[in-house]
C-alpha positions in Angstrom: 182.4 -211.3 28.1 185.3 -212.8 29.4 187.2 -215.8 27.5 187.3 -218.6 30.1 183.7 -217.9 31.0 182.2 -218.3 27.9 184.9 -221.5 27.4 183.3 -223.1 30.3 180.1 -222.1 29.3 179.3 -222.7 25.8 175.4 -222.3 26.6 175.3 -218.8 27.6 174.6 -218.0 23.8 170.5 -220.0 24.0 169.8 -216.5 26.6 168.3 -214.3 24.1 168.6 -211.2 25.9 171.8 -210.1 25.7 171.4 -208.3 29.2 171.2 -211.3 30.8 173.7 -213.3 29.1 176.0 -210.5 30.1 175.2 -210.6 34.3 174.7 -213.8 34.3 178.4 -214.4 32.8 179.5 -211.6 34.8 178.5 -213.3 38.0 181.1 -216.4 37.2 183.7 -214.2 36.6 183.3 -212.8 39.9 183.1 -216.5 41.6 186.5 -217.0 39.9 187.6 -214.0 40.8 186.8 -214.8 44.6 187.6 -218.3 44.5 190.9 -220.6 45.1 189.8 -222.7 42.1 190.3 -222.6 38.9 188.4 -222.9 35.7 190.4 -226.1 34.6 189.7 -227.5 38.1 186.6 -227.5 37.0 186.5 -229.4 34.6 188.3 -232.0 36.9 187.1 -231.8 40.5 184.1 -233.7 41.1 181.0 -232.2 41.2 179.9 -233.2 44.5 181.7 -233.9 47.9 178.7 -236.4 49.2 179.2 -239.5 47.1 183.1 -240.7 48.2 186.4 -240.0 46.7 185.6 -242.7 43.8 183.3 -239.9 41.9 184.4 -238.9 38.2 181.8 -237.2 37.1 183.3 -233.5 37.0 182.0 -230.4 38.5 181.6 -228.9 34.8 180.5 -232.2 33.6 177.4 -232.0 36.2 176.7 -228.4 36.0 176.3 -228.7 32.0 174.4 -231.1 31.6 171.7 -229.6 34.4 171.7 -226.6 31.6 171.1 -229.1 29.0 167.9 -231.6 30.7 166.7 -227.6 32.0 167.0 -226.4 28.6 164.9 -229.7 27.0 162.7 -229.5 29.6 161.6 -226.4 29.4 161.2 -226.8 26.0 159.1 -229.7 26.6 157.0 -227.3 28.8 156.1 -224.9 26.3 155.5 -227.1 23.6 152.7 -229.1 26.0 151.7 -226.4 27.8 152.8 -223.0 26.5 149.4 -221.8 27.8 148.5 -222.7 30.8 152.5 -222.7 32.1 154.5 -220.8 30.2 158.5 -221.2 30.4 160.8 -218.1 30.4 163.5 -219.8 28.6 166.4 -217.2 29.6 165.6 -217.0 32.8 165.4 -220.9 32.7 169.3 -221.0 31.3 170.5 -218.3 33.0 169.4 -219.5 36.6 170.1 -223.1 35.7 174.0 -222.0 34.1 174.3 -219.9 37.6 172.5 -223.0 40.3 175.8 -223.7 41.5 178.1 -220.6 41.1 179.1 -220.6 44.8 180.0 -223.8 44.9 183.7 -221.2 44.0 183.2 -220.1 47.1 182.3 -222.9 49.8 184.6 -225.2 48.2 188.6 -224.9 48.8 191.8 -227.2 48.3 193.2 -228.8 51.0 197.0 -229.3 51.9 196.5 -232.2 49.3 194.8 -230.5 46.7 192.2 -232.1 46.9 188.5 -229.7 47.3 186.8 -229.6 51.0 184.1 -227.8 52.2 185.6 -223.7 53.6 184.5 -223.4 56.5 182.8 -220.5 54.3 180.6 -222.9 53.2 180.5 -224.8 56.3 178.0 -221.4 57.5 176.7 -220.4 54.3 175.7 -223.1 51.5 176.3 -222.6 47.8 172.5 -221.4 47.8 173.1 -218.4 49.4 176.5 -217.3 48.7 175.6 -217.7 45.0 172.3 -215.2 44.8 174.6 -212.4 47.0 176.6 -212.9 44.1 173.9 -212.8 41.9 172.0 -209.8 43.0 176.2 -208.0 43.2 175.8 -208.7 39.3 171.9 -207.1 38.6 170.8 -210.3 37.9 166.5 -210.2 38.3 164.9 -212.0 41.0 163.3 -214.4 39.2 166.7 -215.8 38.1 168.0 -215.7 42.0 165.0 -217.0 43.3 166.0 -220.2 41.1 169.8 -220.8 42.4 168.0 -220.0 45.9 165.8 -222.6 45.5 167.1 -225.3 43.8 168.8 -226.9 46.7 167.2 -228.7 49.8 166.7 -224.8 51.1 164.7 -224.5 47.8 161.9 -227.3 49.2 160.8 -224.6 51.8 159.5 -222.0 49.6 156.8 -221.8 46.9 159.4 -222.6 43.9 158.6 -221.2 40.2 158.3 -223.0 37.0 161.2 -222.7 35.9 163.0 -223.4 39.8 161.1 -226.5 39.4 162.5 -227.2 36.3 166.5 -226.8 37.4 165.5 -228.1 41.0 164.7 -231.8 38.7 167.2 -231.0 36.7 169.8 -230.9 39.3 168.4 -233.9 41.3 167.8 -236.5 38.4 171.6 -235.5 37.6 172.3 -236.7 41.5 170.8 -238.3 43.4 171.0 -242.0 40.9 174.4 -241.5 41.6 174.1 -241.0 45.2 171.9 -243.3 46.2 173.8 -245.8 42.8 172.5 -249.3 43.5 176.1 -251.5 43.0 175.4 -255.7 41.7 
């Protein structure tokens, strides 16, 4: 496994299936190869362009938080509903790690070094480019579904339990920033 990717994502160790873990890491390797952003950039750029220039939460802080929230939610779902609504934890973690990987193709830096949406990103948002990268690396449809359905585009499809968990983990760690009440 690529050390740069593993340094970004120690949570890869939470995936028990070695093949799935390797393929998940490979998607990030491929995205970094194709992106103008570096691994270091991901620890400094804002996680979204929708909250204005004052947002101080980095892309990786947000993404790792989403994975942690998804993990804990999946554990609780299995604790309380295992028989009626089992959660596949490997699928959940892989999908949570990959949900925003497409942003590496959606974003570029302008002449001042600020991250902006690329022309590519205006036509193909990150759920689409993320699925494309994941399919290229051989990820199963269950994981690709999470990537595709984690954002607003997923409101038009029937989500799996794992996709619901990642969707809500993502939005509960985004919407408070977007709609923050300043008093």
